[in-house]
HTML snippet that shows the backbone in 3Dmol.js (N, CA, C, O; Angstrom):
<script src="https://3Dmol.org/build/3Dmol-min.js"></script>
<div id="view" style="width:600px;height:400px;position:relative"></div>
<script>
const pdb = `
ATOM      1  N   MET A   1      74.440  34.662 -24.266  1.00  0.00           N
ATOM      2  CA  MET A   1      73.945  34.460 -25.550  1.00  0.00           C
ATOM      3  C   MET A   1      74.881  34.486 -26.409  1.00  0.00           C
ATOM      4  O   MET A   1      75.811  35.252 -26.157  1.00  0.00           O
ATOM      5  N   ASN A   2      74.935  33.791 -27.499  1.00  0.00           N
ATOM      6  CA  ASN A   2      75.951  33.647 -28.530  1.00  0.00           C
ATOM      7  C   ASN A   2      75.798  34.578 -29.620  1.00  0.00           C
ATOM      8  O   ASN A   2      74.862  35.377 -29.643  1.00  0.00           O
ATOM      9  N   SER A   3      76.606  34.518 -30.454  1.00  0.00           N
ATOM     10  CA  SER A   3      76.556  35.665 -31.737  1.00  0.00           C
ATOM     11  C   SER A   3      75.192  35.467 -32.571  1.00  0.00           C
ATOM     12  O   SER A   3      75.092  36.072 -33.639  1.00  0.00           O
ATOM     13  N   GLY A   4      74.253  34.735 -32.176  1.00  0.00           N
ATOM     14  CA  GLY A   4      73.212  34.444 -32.998  1.00  0.00           C
ATOM     15  C   GLY A   4      72.987  33.547 -34.241  1.00  0.00           C
ATOM     16  O   GLY A   4      72.038  33.533 -35.024  1.00  0.00           O
ATOM     17  N   HIS A   5      74.079  32.829 -34.211  1.00  0.00           N
ATOM     18  CA  HIS A   5      74.220  32.121 -35.456  1.00  0.00           C
ATOM     19  C   HIS A   5      74.558  30.746 -34.969  1.00  0.00           C
ATOM     20  O   HIS A   5      75.395  30.643 -34.072  1.00  0.00           O
ATOM     21  N   SER A   6      73.894  29.499 -35.557  1.00  0.00           N
ATOM     22  CA  SER A   6      74.429  28.344 -35.100  1.00  0.00           C
ATOM     23  C   SER A   6      73.723  27.333 -36.048  1.00  0.00           C
ATOM     24  O   SER A   6      72.511  27.128 -35.996  1.00  0.00           O
ATOM     25  N   ASN A   7      74.633  26.666 -36.989  1.00  0.00           N
ATOM     26  CA  ASN A   7      74.189  25.722 -37.725  1.00  0.00           C
ATOM     27  C   ASN A   7      72.848  25.933 -38.732  1.00  0.00           C
ATOM     28  O   ASN A   7      72.102  25.025 -39.098  1.00  0.00           O
ATOM     29  N   GLY A   8      72.728  27.439 -39.106  1.00  0.00           N
ATOM     30  CA  GLY A   8      71.746  27.709 -40.021  1.00  0.00           C
ATOM     31  C   GLY A   8      70.590  28.445 -39.317  1.00  0.00           C
ATOM     32  O   GLY A   8      69.590  28.841 -39.915  1.00  0.00           O
ATOM     33  N   ILE A   9      70.801  28.591 -38.035  1.00  0.00           N
ATOM     34  CA  ILE A   9      69.664  29.066 -37.085  1.00  0.00           C
ATOM     35  C   ILE A   9      70.192  30.573 -36.735  1.00  0.00           C
ATOM     36  O   ILE A   9      71.357  30.824 -36.428  1.00  0.00           O
ATOM     37  N   LYS A  10      69.139  31.535 -36.832  1.00  0.00           N
ATOM     38  CA  LYS A  10      69.683  32.986 -36.439  1.00  0.00           C
ATOM     39  C   LYS A  10      68.746  33.135 -35.239  1.00  0.00           C
ATOM     40  O   LYS A  10      67.633  32.610 -35.238  1.00  0.00           O
ATOM     41  N   VAL A  11      69.257  33.925 -34.125  1.00  0.00           N
ATOM     42  CA  VAL A  11      68.315  34.505 -32.971  1.00  0.00           C
ATOM     43  C   VAL A  11      67.765  35.614 -33.474  1.00  0.00           C
ATOM     44  O   VAL A  11      68.454  36.538 -33.907  1.00  0.00           O
ATOM     45  N   VAL A  12      66.419  35.621 -33.463  1.00  0.00           N
ATOM     46  CA  VAL A  12      65.795  36.911 -33.670  1.00  0.00           C
ATOM     47  C   VAL A  12      65.204  37.617 -32.561  1.00  0.00           C
ATOM     48  O   VAL A  12      64.845  38.783 -32.727  1.00  0.00           O
ATOM     49  N   GLY A  13      65.061  37.037 -31.437  1.00  0.00           N
ATOM     50  CA  GLY A  13      64.685  37.559 -30.159  1.00  0.00           C
ATOM     51  C   GLY A  13      65.129  36.710 -29.028  1.00  0.00           C
ATOM     52  O   GLY A  13      65.694  35.620 -29.118  1.00  0.00           O
ATOM     53  N   TYR A  14      64.801  37.349 -27.957  1.00  0.00           N
ATOM     54  CA  TYR A  14      65.077  36.806 -26.769  1.00  0.00           C
ATOM     55  C   TYR A  14      64.164  36.977 -25.578  1.00  0.00           C
ATOM     56  O   TYR A  14      63.803  38.121 -25.300  1.00  0.00           O
ATOM     57  N   PHE A  15      63.761  35.974 -24.857  1.00  0.00           N
ATOM     58  CA  PHE A  15      62.794  36.081 -23.453  1.00  0.00           C
ATOM     59  C   PHE A  15      63.585  35.565 -22.302  1.00  0.00           C
ATOM     60  O   PHE A  15      63.992  34.409 -22.424  1.00  0.00           O
ATOM     61  N   ASP A  16      63.805  36.040 -21.488  1.00  0.00           N
ATOM     62  CA  ASP A  16      64.640  35.412 -20.245  1.00  0.00           C
ATOM     63  C   ASP A  16      63.523  34.886 -19.475  1.00  0.00           C
ATOM     64  O   ASP A  16      62.713  35.678 -18.992  1.00  0.00           O
ATOM     65  N   CYS A  17      63.392  33.607 -19.307  1.00  0.00           N
ATOM     66  CA  CYS A  17      62.559  33.062 -18.192  1.00  0.00           C
ATOM     67  C   CYS A  17      63.420  31.529 -17.535  1.00  0.00           C
ATOM     68  O   CYS A  17      64.382  30.970 -18.061  1.00  0.00           O
ATOM     69  N   TYR A  18      62.914  31.243 -16.625  1.00  0.00           N
ATOM     70  CA  TYR A  18      63.449  30.063 -15.861  1.00  0.00           C
ATOM     71  C   TYR A  18      63.424  28.817 -16.952  1.00  0.00           C
ATOM     72  O   TYR A  18      62.682  28.881 -17.932  1.00  0.00           O
ATOM     73  N   GLY A  19      64.284  27.684 -16.716  1.00  0.00           N
ATOM     74  CA  GLY A  19      64.285  26.600 -17.818  1.00  0.00           C
ATOM     75  C   GLY A  19      63.061  26.148 -18.035  1.00  0.00           C
ATOM     76  O   GLY A  19      62.196  26.108 -17.159  1.00  0.00           O
ATOM     77  N   GLY A  20      62.914  25.801 -19.138  1.00  0.00           N
ATOM     78  CA  GLY A  20      61.379  25.023 -19.719  1.00  0.00           C
ATOM     79  C   GLY A  20      62.038  23.738 -20.031  1.00  0.00           C
ATOM     80  O   GLY A  20      63.179  23.484 -20.415  1.00  0.00           O
ATOM     81  N   GLY A  21      60.804  22.842 -19.708  1.00  0.00           N
ATOM     82  CA  GLY A  21      60.853  21.440 -20.201  1.00  0.00           C
ATOM     83  C   GLY A  21      60.147  21.342 -21.473  1.00  0.00           C
ATOM     84  O   GLY A  21      60.473  20.356 -22.134  1.00  0.00           O
ATOM     85  N   GLN A  22      59.336  22.043 -21.950  1.00  0.00           N
ATOM     86  CA  GLN A  22      58.491  21.764 -23.243  1.00  0.00           C
ATOM     87  C   GLN A  22      58.043  23.266 -23.503  1.00  0.00           C
ATOM     88  O   GLN A  22      57.699  24.141 -22.709  1.00  0.00           O
ATOM     89  N   VAL A  23      58.178  23.264 -25.029  1.00  0.00           N
ATOM     90  CA  VAL A  23      57.919  24.604 -25.628  1.00  0.00           C
ATOM     91  C   VAL A  23      56.852  24.273 -26.683  1.00  0.00           C
ATOM     92  O   VAL A  23      57.025  23.292 -27.405  1.00  0.00           O
ATOM     93  N   VAL A  24      55.773  25.031 -26.808  1.00  0.00           N
ATOM     94  CA  VAL A  24      54.613  24.900 -27.893  1.00  0.00           C
ATOM     95  C   VAL A  24      54.456  26.226 -28.261  1.00  0.00           C
ATOM     96  O   VAL A  24      54.341  27.210 -27.530  1.00  0.00           O
ATOM     97  N   VAL A  25      54.465  26.146 -29.578  1.00  0.00           N
ATOM     98  CA  VAL A  25      53.715  27.441 -30.307  1.00  0.00           C
ATOM     99  C   VAL A  25      52.714  27.272 -30.793  1.00  0.00           C
ATOM    100  O   VAL A  25      52.643  26.240 -31.459  1.00  0.00           O
ATOM    101  N   ARG A  26      51.631  28.033 -30.736  1.00  0.00           N
ATOM    102  CA  ARG A  26      50.140  28.047 -31.184  1.00  0.00           C
ATOM    103  C   ARG A  26      49.826  29.416 -31.660  1.00  0.00           C
ATOM    104  O   ARG A  26      49.809  30.300 -30.804  1.00  0.00           O
ATOM    105  N   GLU A  27      49.557  29.754 -32.985  1.00  0.00           N
ATOM    106  CA  GLU A  27      48.845  31.129 -33.292  1.00  0.00           C
ATOM    107  C   GLU A  27      49.543  32.191 -32.598  1.00  0.00           C
ATOM    108  O   GLU A  27      48.840  33.069 -32.100  1.00  0.00           O
ATOM    109  N   ARG A  28      50.831  32.271 -32.474  1.00  0.00           N
ATOM    110  CA  ARG A  28      51.541  33.593 -32.279  1.00  0.00           C
ATOM    111  C   ARG A  28      51.825  33.558 -30.733  1.00  0.00           C
ATOM    112  O   ARG A  28      52.415  34.492 -30.190  1.00  0.00           O
ATOM    113  N   ILE A  29      51.368  32.403 -30.006  1.00  0.00           N
ATOM    114  CA  ILE A  29      51.685  32.447 -28.451  1.00  0.00           C
ATOM    115  C   ILE A  29      52.579  31.205 -28.290  1.00  0.00           C
ATOM    116  O   ILE A  29      52.421  30.157 -28.916  1.00  0.00           O
ATOM    117  N   ALA A  30      53.487  31.433 -27.424  1.00  0.00           N
ATOM    118  CA  ALA A  30      54.340  30.407 -27.171  1.00  0.00           C
ATOM    119  C   ALA A  30      53.921  30.020 -25.363  1.00  0.00           C
ATOM    120  O   ALA A  30      53.751  30.837 -24.458  1.00  0.00           O
ATOM    121  N   TYR A  31      53.854  28.674 -25.304  1.00  0.00           N
ATOM    122  CA  TYR A  31      53.662  28.266 -24.001  1.00  0.00           C
ATOM    123  C   TYR A  31      54.879  27.598 -23.479  1.00  0.00           C
ATOM    124  O   TYR A  31      55.380  26.755 -24.223  1.00  0.00           O
ATOM    125  N   VAL A  32      55.406  27.807 -22.414  1.00  0.00           N
ATOM    126  CA  VAL A  32      56.889  27.212 -21.861  1.00  0.00           C
ATOM    127  C   VAL A  32      56.749  26.690 -20.481  1.00  0.00           C
ATOM    128  O   VAL A  32      56.820  27.418 -19.491  1.00  0.00           O
ATOM    129  N   GLY A  33      56.504  25.138 -20.431  1.00  0.00           N
ATOM    130  CA  GLY A  33      56.257  24.652 -19.336  1.00  0.00           C
ATOM    131  C   GLY A  33      57.557  24.375 -18.375  1.00  0.00           C
ATOM    132  O   GLY A  33      58.507  23.708 -18.784  1.00  0.00           O
ATOM    133  N   HIS A  34      57.522  24.862 -17.251  1.00  0.00           N
ATOM    134  CA  HIS A  34      58.778  24.869 -16.533  1.00  0.00           C
ATOM    135  C   HIS A  34      58.972  23.504 -15.754  1.00  0.00           C
ATOM    136  O   HIS A  34      58.042  22.783 -15.391  1.00  0.00           O
ATOM    137  N   ILE A  35      60.236  23.271 -15.565  1.00  0.00           N
ATOM    138  CA  ILE A  35      60.405  21.799 -14.924  1.00  0.00           C
ATOM    139  C   ILE A  35      60.083  21.921 -13.232  1.00  0.00           C
ATOM    140  O   ILE A  35      59.360  21.147 -12.606  1.00  0.00           O
ATOM    141  N   ALA A  36      60.709  22.931 -12.752  1.00  0.00           N
ATOM    142  CA  ALA A  36      60.443  23.164 -11.274  1.00  0.00           C
ATOM    143  C   ALA A  36      59.321  24.109 -10.647  1.00  0.00           C
ATOM    144  O   ALA A  36      59.079  25.187 -11.188  1.00  0.00           O
ATOM    145  N   PRO A  37      58.719  23.748  -9.638  1.00  0.00           N
ATOM    146  CA  PRO A  37      57.877  24.717  -9.069  1.00  0.00           C
ATOM    147  C   PRO A  37      58.655  25.780  -8.447  1.00  0.00           C
ATOM    148  O   PRO A  37      59.743  25.532  -7.926  1.00  0.00           O
ATOM    149  N   PRO A  38      58.178  26.893  -8.473  1.00  0.00           N
ATOM    150  CA  PRO A  38      56.771  27.336  -8.461  1.00  0.00           C
ATOM    151  C   PRO A  38      56.526  28.028  -9.724  1.00  0.00           C
ATOM    152  O   PRO A  38      55.511  28.716  -9.834  1.00  0.00           O
ATOM    153  N   HIS A  39      57.422  27.906 -10.766  1.00  0.00           N
ATOM    154  CA  HIS A  39      57.003  28.748 -11.984  1.00  0.00           C
ATOM    155  C   HIS A  39      55.967  28.120 -13.191  1.00  0.00           C
ATOM    156  O   HIS A  39      55.712  28.786 -14.194  1.00  0.00           O
ATOM    157  N   GLY A  40      55.420  26.793 -12.975  1.00  0.00           N
ATOM    158  CA  GLY A  40      54.309  26.619 -13.631  1.00  0.00           C
ATOM    159  C   GLY A  40      54.613  26.674 -15.198  1.00  0.00           C
ATOM    160  O   GLY A  40      55.440  25.998 -15.811  1.00  0.00           O
ATOM    161  N   THR A  41      53.657  27.740 -15.743  1.00  0.00           N
ATOM    162  CA  THR A  41      53.685  27.829 -17.442  1.00  0.00           C
ATOM    163  C   THR A  41      53.812  29.185 -17.680  1.00  0.00           C
ATOM    164  O   THR A  41      53.040  30.040 -17.248  1.00  0.00           O
ATOM    165  N   SER A  42      54.888  29.403 -18.439  1.00  0.00           N
ATOM    166  CA  SER A  42      54.734  30.936 -18.995  1.00  0.00           C
ATOM    167  C   SER A  42      54.041  30.805 -20.410  1.00  0.00           C
ATOM    168  O   SER A  42      54.119  29.850 -21.183  1.00  0.00           O
ATOM    169  N   ILE A  43      53.282  32.093 -20.582  1.00  0.00           N
ATOM    170  CA  ILE A  43      52.727  32.303 -21.922  1.00  0.00           C
ATOM    171  C   ILE A  43      53.231  33.625 -22.415  1.00  0.00           C
ATOM    172  O   ILE A  43      53.120  34.718 -21.860  1.00  0.00           O
ATOM    173  N   ILE A  44      53.807  33.331 -23.560  1.00  0.00           N
ATOM    174  CA  ILE A  44      54.639  34.640 -24.335  1.00  0.00           C
ATOM    175  C   ILE A  44      53.892  34.935 -25.735  1.00  0.00           C
ATOM    176  O   ILE A  44      53.453  34.132 -26.559  1.00  0.00           O
ATOM    177  N   ASP A  45      53.889  36.262 -25.738  1.00  0.00           N
ATOM    178  CA  ASP A  45      53.351  36.784 -27.104  1.00  0.00           C
ATOM    179  C   ASP A  45      54.545  36.729 -28.076  1.00  0.00           C
ATOM    180  O   ASP A  45      55.482  37.488 -27.827  1.00  0.00           O
ATOM    181  N   VAL A  46      54.633  35.880 -29.212  1.00  0.00           N
ATOM    182  CA  VAL A  46      55.680  35.990 -30.101  1.00  0.00           C
ATOM    183  C   VAL A  46      55.174  36.464 -31.281  1.00  0.00           C
ATOM    184  O   VAL A  46      55.738  35.963 -32.253  1.00  0.00           O
ATOM    185  N   SER A  47      54.204  37.349 -31.578  1.00  0.00           N
ATOM    186  CA  SER A  47      53.457  37.662 -32.752  1.00  0.00           C
ATOM    187  C   SER A  47      54.619  38.630 -33.466  1.00  0.00           C
ATOM    188  O   SER A  47      54.733  38.595 -34.691  1.00  0.00           O
ATOM    189  N   ASP A  48      55.461  39.479 -32.672  1.00  0.00           N
ATOM    190  CA  ASP A  48      56.577  40.003 -33.057  1.00  0.00           C
ATOM    191  C   ASP A  48      57.892  39.478 -32.600  1.00  0.00           C
ATOM    192  O   ASP A  48      58.417  39.965 -31.599  1.00  0.00           O
ATOM    193  N   PRO A  49      58.562  38.339 -33.392  1.00  0.00           N
ATOM    194  CA  PRO A  49      59.684  37.440 -32.796  1.00  0.00           C
ATOM    195  C   PRO A  49      60.804  38.395 -32.473  1.00  0.00           C
ATOM    196  O   PRO A  49      61.687  37.961 -31.733  1.00  0.00           O
ATOM    197  N   SER A  50      60.896  39.583 -32.899  1.00  0.00           N
ATOM    198  CA  SER A  50      62.204  40.386 -32.300  1.00  0.00           C
ATOM    199  C   SER A  50      61.783  40.788 -30.997  1.00  0.00           C
ATOM    200  O   SER A  50      62.683  41.148 -30.237  1.00  0.00           O
ATOM    201  N   LYS A  51      60.522  40.806 -30.542  1.00  0.00           N
ATOM    202  CA  LYS A  51      60.211  41.524 -29.058  1.00  0.00           C
ATOM    203  C   LYS A  51      59.030  40.737 -28.467  1.00  0.00           C
ATOM    204  O   LYS A  51      57.850  41.086 -28.424  1.00  0.00           O
ATOM    205  N   PRO A  52      59.681  39.426 -27.952  1.00  0.00           N
ATOM    206  CA  PRO A  52      58.512  38.574 -27.366  1.00  0.00           C
ATOM    207  C   PRO A  52      58.230  39.233 -26.127  1.00  0.00           C
ATOM    208  O   PRO A  52      59.173  39.734 -25.517  1.00  0.00           O
ATOM    209  N   ALA A  53      56.912  39.315 -25.606  1.00  0.00           N
ATOM    210  CA  ALA A  53      56.394  39.788 -24.265  1.00  0.00           C
ATOM    211  C   ALA A  53      55.444  38.862 -23.888  1.00  0.00           C
ATOM    212  O   ALA A  53      54.845  38.992 -22.820  1.00  0.00           O
TER     213      ALA A  53
END
`;
const viewer = $3Dmol.createViewer("view");
viewer.addModel(pdb, "pdb");
viewer.setStyle({}, {cartoon: {color: "spectrum"}});
viewer.zoomTo();
viewer.render();
</script>
């Protein structure tokens, strides 16, 4: 992970998961669609961005 700053973007949290192809955030939930099986889709609570779960 880098220093947390890149072109005006600051990292506030981190969630380690397999590579995602598409990320959608709706009402404090992030849905990460993974590229390769068997990982399917990860559903991540991002209501506290500093501690995604």
